[in-house]
N, C-alpha and C positions, 0 to 999 in steps of 0.2 A: 493629410497623412504623415502618422511619424516614418521619418526616414531611417531602415536601417543600417545595424553595421552588423560588420565581423572583424576577425581576427584574421581572419586567411591572410597566408605569402603566397605571394605567386610562384611556381616555380618555373616559368619560361616566360616570355615576352610573346606578346600574341597580339597582331595588328587588330584582332576585330574589339571592340569596346566589350566590357564583360556585361553578360546578363543582368540586366538589374533583379534585383529580389523582391519580390510581390510580399510586402509583411502580413498581409489576409492570408496568403496562402501558407507560408510559415506557420502561423497561426493555428490553421486549418490542420497541417500534417501531423503537428509536434502534439495536440489535442486530442486525433484520432489515434494518435498511436498511444498516450494516456487511457484515452478511456478501453481501448481493447486489454491492455492489461490490469486494469483494475477491473475491468468486468471479469475477468477471470479470475480476480479473488474469492466473487461472492456469487456467480453465475452458478455454480453447481451446487449452493446450498439446497436449493429446492431439489436438486434431482438428486439429492444423496439417496433419500429412499427407494429410489429405483434404479439408483446402481448398487445398492446393496442388495435388494431382489436379485437382479442379472446378475451380479459378478460374486457374491454370496461373501461381501465384506463384512468385516466383524465391526464390534462398535468404534473399538479403537482403530480400525482401518478407513473407517468412516472421517474421522479427525485428519489422517494422514492424507487423505484426499486434499482435504485444502491447504495441511501444512506443508506436505511436498513441494508443492507450489508456492507458500511463502516463504519458506526456508531455503529455498536456491535463491527464490526473488531475494530476500533480504541479503543473503551472505554474498551473492557475486554483485551487487550491485556497485559498491565502491571498486570495483574492477572497472565494471561498464563504464562508470561513470570517469574513471581514467582513462578508457580505452577511447572516448569521445574526444576528448582534450588530445590526445598525443597522434591517434592514428585518422580524424577527421570525424565529426558529427552525423555528417551525412550516412560516410560508409559505414558506422556504426547503426546507424538507426536502421538502415537497411539490413544489416548482418541480422540483428536481434530480432526486426519482427519477418525476417525469412524463418529463423530458427523458430520461433514461436509458433510461425504458422503450420510449420512443417510436425511441429511437436502436436499441435491441437488436430490434426489429421489421426495422428498416429494414436491419440488417447478415443478418439472419436470410435476407430475401428478397435479398440480394445477385447481379446477374448479374455483375458485372464485378470483377477485383480492387480497383481505385481506389473500389468502391461500398464493398464492404467496409471499405476504411482509412479512409474519411470515416466511414463508420457508428463504427467503432469510435472516432476520434478525437472524435465528438458524446459519445458514451457516457461517454469519458472526462471530457468536460465537464461530464454532467451528476453523474457519481461527485462532481466537484471540489466541486460547488454541494452535494451531499446528504451526504459524509461528514463536512464539519468539525460540522455540525448534527447529526448522530448522539450524539457526541462532548460536543457543548455541550448538547445537550436533558437526556444523562443527567448531565453535572455541575452542573444548576443546579436538578435535580429532586434530587440529594441531598446533603446538607451531607459538608462537609469531614472528613475523616476516614477509621477502620474502615470506616464502612459506602460511602462514597464507593472506598474502595481496592478494595472487593469490586466493586461495580457496575463500576468499571473495567476488574477483572480479568474479569467475565463478558465487555465488550467486547471487552476485547482475544483472550478465548478463542474469541468467536464470530467476529472478525474473521480471526484467525488459523487459524480450523477452514475459515473460506469459502476463505482460499490453499488449505489442504491437500485440502479435500473437492473443489477444483476437478477435479482427475486423475479419481474416480470420477465424480462425474455427467460431466464431459464424455466419459469412456470409456463408461457408460452407453447416455447418450444416441446418441453415435456409431455406437455398432453396431446398438444398438436401431431408430435414426429414421436420423437424417444427421447431418453436422458441424452442419448449420441451425439445429438444436435447441438447440443449446450458446447459442445467442443467443436464438433464441425462446422459450425456456423460463422468461425475464424477464419476460416479458408478462404473463401471469395471475400470477405471483407478484410482480410489479411493481403489479398491480393490485390484489391483498389486501393488500398493504401501504399501497398508498395508501389505501384504505379503512378501513384501522383504524387507519392515523394520524389521517385527519381526524376520527373519532371520540375518539378516545384523548388525543390532544395538544394541551396549551393555550400558546395564543400566549406569547412572553417574546422580551423582547429588549433594547437597552441604548439608550436615546435620548441620544446627547453631542451632535449635532448635526454629526456629521462626516460626511462622504462617501467615496462609493467610488476609490477609485486606480484606474483603468481603465487609463490607460498603464502603472502600475509591473505590472499583471497582462499585459499585452501583452508589457512589453518582457523579464520574466522567464521568458514560456512559450517566446518566439521563441527569447530566447538558449540555453536548456534543449534544445529543438526541434534546432535549428541545432548545436550543441555534439554533440549523440549523433548527428545525422547525418553529422556529421565524421569521428566513430569508428567508426562503422558502413563508412564509407566505406573504411577502414584493409584492412578484409578485401580488398576488391578493387585498390585500389591504392597501399595501403603507405601510411605515416607521412610519406612526405618528398613525394610528390604533391601538386600544387597543387589538385587535386581533394577532398585531406584537411585540408592546411594552411589553404585557405581559410573553410570553413564553422567548421574547431574555432577560427580567430582570430576569427571574425566573433562566435560565438558567446559568446566569454571578453569581447569588447567590449560584445556586449551588457548582459551580467550585470553586467559593472563599469559601466555606464551605468544600470543597475535600480538598483544602490548608490547609486551617487550622488542621483538622484533621490527615492530613499527619505528620503536625510539631507537634502533642503533640501525636503520639499512640506510643508504642514501636515497632510495628514490621509494617511499614507504609509501604503500596502499593508501592508508591514511595517515598525513603528516598529523603528530601530536600538537604541533605549533597553530593548527586551526583552535584547538580546542582554549589558547589563552584570550582569541577574540571571545567576548563575553556573550556577545548576538549568538553567534556560533553555538558554542556549547552551552547557552541554555536553550535557544529555539529548539537545538538537538534532543536535549533533554526531555522537553516539555512534548516533542512530538511523539519520544518513544513512549511518553507516561501515558498520552492520550491515546494513542494507536493500540496500547494493550487494552484497552476499555473498549473505545469505538468499532475496532477490527471485528469484534465476537458477536456485535449487536446483531447482525444480519444471520449469523448462523444458530441465535439464538431464538430469533424472533420467527425465522420460518419453521423450525423445528416445533416451537410451538403452537404457530397456526396449523399444521398441518399432523403434530401427534399429538395436541391436546384438543384445539378447537374444530379439528377435523377438517379444515381445510385442503381442495385439491391443489397441486402443484400450481397451476395458473390462479386459481384463487387467493393463493398465498403470495403469488406475485403482485396480483392487481390489488391487494390492502395494503401493500406497502408502497404504490403510486405515490399518494401524499406527500411519503417521508422522500421521496426520492425529489419530487420536487422542492420539498423547505431545504435539502441538502445544495440544490444549485443555486436555490434564491441567497441561500447565508452566505457563498462563496463568492455571489456575484454583490451582495450587500457590503462584504468588508471591504473592499476599496475604497469605497465612499467614506465608510467611517472610519477608517485607516486616515484619510486626509486630514478629516475634525479631529478626532482624539488620540491618534497613533496608533502602531500597530501593536504594543504592549495592552493596553485596555483591549482592543477588542478582542484580540486571544484569550483572554482573563474573563471576557464577557461571554464569550462563546464557550469556553471550555464549562462555565458555570451553567449554562443554558443545559449543555450536554446531560453537566451532572444530575439536574433537575429531572430532566426527562428520564433517565436513567432510575432515581428513586422512584419516580412514580411506575415506573415498568415494573418496578421491583414489588409491587403490590397487585401483579396479576393472579388470578384465581384459576380455577380449571372450569368454570362456567362463566368468565368471562367476557364483555360485550365487543364490539369491536371498536367502539366509539373509545372507552375507557381503556381497552387491554392493549391496543394497536395505533390507532391513529392518531391520539394527544400525546402519549409519550415518544412515539416514533417521529412525529412530526418535530418536536422539542430536541430529544436526541440529535438527529440530522442536521437541524439547523442551527446547531450549536457550533455541532464538528464543521461547518462549513465555513460559517464564523471564526472558527480558531484556526483554520488548516492556510489559510492565504498569509496571515501576516508573520504565521511561525515560517513558512515558506521564502517570504521574502524577506525576514530577518534573518534567516538560515544562509541566503545563497547571496547576501550583498555583503558580507564582511573580507573577501578575498579580491585579488587579483582575478585581473578577465582568463589567464592560463589557468585558472582554480575553478573554471566554473562548471565545469562537467563532474569534478570531485564535492564539489559542494553541492551539487544538486543529485548527486547519487550518495550523499552522506545522510541529508534529510529525507530523502525516500527509504534509503536503508533504515535510518529510525525510527519509523513511522512502520514501515512492514517487521522490521526486526520484532518490534515492542508488539505488533499484533499477533504476530506468530507463538510468540512465549506467550501472550495475555489468553490466546483462543485454548493453548495448551493447560493452561493455570485455570482458567474461569472454567473448561469442561472439568478438568479434575474436582472441581470445588462444584460443580453442580452434579456431579455423578456420586461425590461423597454423602450428598443431602438425600439422593435420589437411592442410594443404596440397594440398586439393581432392580427397582422396582416399574415399572411398566406400564402402570395403570397413571391416569390424567393428572389425579392430584399428585403422585411423587413425582413424573416429571416438573406438574409445575413449581413445585416444592423446590427443588435443583435449578431449574430456569430463574427463577426468583431470586435466589440467594446468588447466582452469579450475577445479575445487574445488582445487587446490591452491594458486592466485593467491586464490583465494573462502577460505581457510583464513589465509591472511597476511593479509588485510583484517578480519577478525574480532579476530586476535591484535591487531593495530593498536586496532583499537577498543578492547581490553580496556587496553592502555598508556593511551590515551586516558581511560578511566574513571578508573583509578587516579590518573590527575594531576591531573584536571579537575572531576570529579564530585565535588559538595561531600558532606562528613562528615554534617552537616547542615542540614536545609531550611531555606533562606531566603527572605523575604519582600520584594517588591518595595519599594521605598522611595516 
């Protein structure tokens, strides 16, 4: 068995030997936390029609059930990653999971639409604190090399499986109980993981005297949220309207101010020096582009299955089970391929496979069959996503010092989730522009198909980016 290591510094002498860390327990706890936070990105998708009927949500409100979570998740994840390094990975993991579990309870009991959106935003905040700690705990426990690649592959597979399983879990709970249980189910599961993590995890951190950059976190979150709101506004107002241009401009300005602040502060939330490491900058850029397309797949697939093909929530979830299995298979296969052909080639191959699946999906019709409209393209899309995510995560987290592990983990998670949040806003607007307010099957299908075509184009752009930018050999930070 691989012997774990941490960078923990003891605070006092003790006559008792330190409790040994079981690597399998660390991996299990980290993967369970990652599964929960990724599951909640997609688990609500099949429940959206039920939520709309019960709480009177608008079409834009439906998007914000997803985006309120993902934007808070992306915006605060860098802060969560730095908190894990400074205050302790175990402590941060437990804090994030506790907040996530409490917000899930509040969302499941929501009586108004704004109650639900507020709870989803707080859920995203808890996930942002939790998610970087999951990868940092794992990489701190397993030394760099083949063993760590396998561990990251397991983490990626579980995370991808959480996103893929969301449709099935959400369908079962919505049909058997109600939409509220897609959130309430997190309460007993979260409590169980909390108990296991408190028992199994050993504290580790980086004592470097740096402080948290709260202004940076607020700027990047406000900028992202405002930018996404502006993109969503294009569906109702168009691109030239003041209601669209003002938030788009303000969002870009806030993100520009964030970069300026990070360049000048003594303890930046996102040290710009990391972007001088080619593997880190290229892998994060590729993850952002890939996430912008892949994140939206489940949203449109579940809407297509229910609104066009007439599937029940449970039927839509069951229809996506093969895709769920393919993303796990791709993530587990990636480390073996990386050992033979390298992370760069595996990431490029996976993205090409996913782009092919999206192009196939874009040929969907209102009379589509399960085999050609859901099964085939879904398996290709998600197998490719699984193949691509593991090497990109490995490259992005291998370019820094041990004390920056949490920040690098938060950065790659932020890139994926931020890309996904903005991608969903853009592709939803693209689909709505083609649908033009029509509710019949043909109009909806045309909108969804256009979204998949644009997504395929984004993935091909990601392939070009990786070919040009990803290093052929792994480099270390100076």
